[in-house]
C-alpha positions in Angstrom: 21.3 4.0 -19.5 23.9 3.3 -22.1 26.7 5.5 -21.0 27.3 6.9 -17.6 28.6 10.1 -19.0 25.1 10.8 -20.4 23.9 10.5 -16.9 26.6 12.9 -15.7 25.5 15.5 -18.3 21.8 14.9 -17.4 22.5 15.6 -13.7 24.6 18.6 -14.5 22.0 20.1 -16.8 19.2 19.5 -14.4 20.8 21.5 -11.6 21.8 25.1 -11.4 25.3 24.8 -9.9 28.0 22.2 -9.9 27.7 21.9 -6.1 24.0 21.1 -6.3 24.7 18.7 -9.2 27.3 16.9 -7.1 25.0 16.6 -4.2 22.3 15.2 -6.4 24.7 12.8 -8.0 25.9 11.5 -4.7 22.3 11.1 -3.5 21.3 9.1 -6.6 24.4 7.0 -6.8 24.0 6.0 -3.1 20.6 4.5 -3.8 21.5 2.6 -7.0 24.0 -0.3 -6.8 24.2 -0.8 -10.6 24.9 2.9 -11.2 27.5 2.9 -8.5 29.2 -0.1 -10.2 29.2 1.7 -13.5 30.6 4.8 -11.9 33.4 2.8 -10.2 34.3 1.2 -13.6 34.2 4.6 -15.3 36.5 6.1 -12.6 39.0 3.2 -13.0 39.0 3.5 -16.8 39.5 7.2 -16.7 42.1 7.4 -13.9 39.7 9.4 -11.6 39.1 8.9 -8.0 35.5 7.9 -7.0 35.5 11.0 -4.7 36.2 13.5 -7.5 35.4 11.6 -10.8 32.0 13.3 -11.3 33.3 16.8 -10.4 36.4 16.3 -12.7 34.1 15.2 -15.5 31.8 18.2 -15.1 34.6 20.7 -15.0 36.1 19.3 -18.2 32.7 19.2 -19.8 31.9 22.8 -18.9 35.3 23.9 -20.1 34.7 22.2 -23.4 31.3 23.8 -23.7 32.8 27.2 -23.0 35.5 26.6 -25.6 32.8 25.9 -28.2 31.1 29.2 -27.5 34.4 31.1 -27.6 35.1 29.5 -31.0 31.7 30.6 -32.3 32.2 34.1 -30.9 35.6 34.3 -32.6 34.0 33.3 -35.9 31.3 35.9 -35.6 33.9 38.6 -34.9 35.8 37.6 -38.0 32.8 37.8 -40.3 
């Protein structure tokens, strides 16, 4: 895995809700020391707590995805 954020997106896309994705993330990370180390580093680099880093990333990611769709819809309405 090159970038832990790719893993975040993979977990988010594989689960139906943010709560389920968070539970799955916690399960996977508890079993993988290397992944846990990458996550700690990512949290430190991004100013997030280990407790909420994944959730914060997912919320921002989903907001950005929604923003893209809103932009596309605005363009369609103008045309």
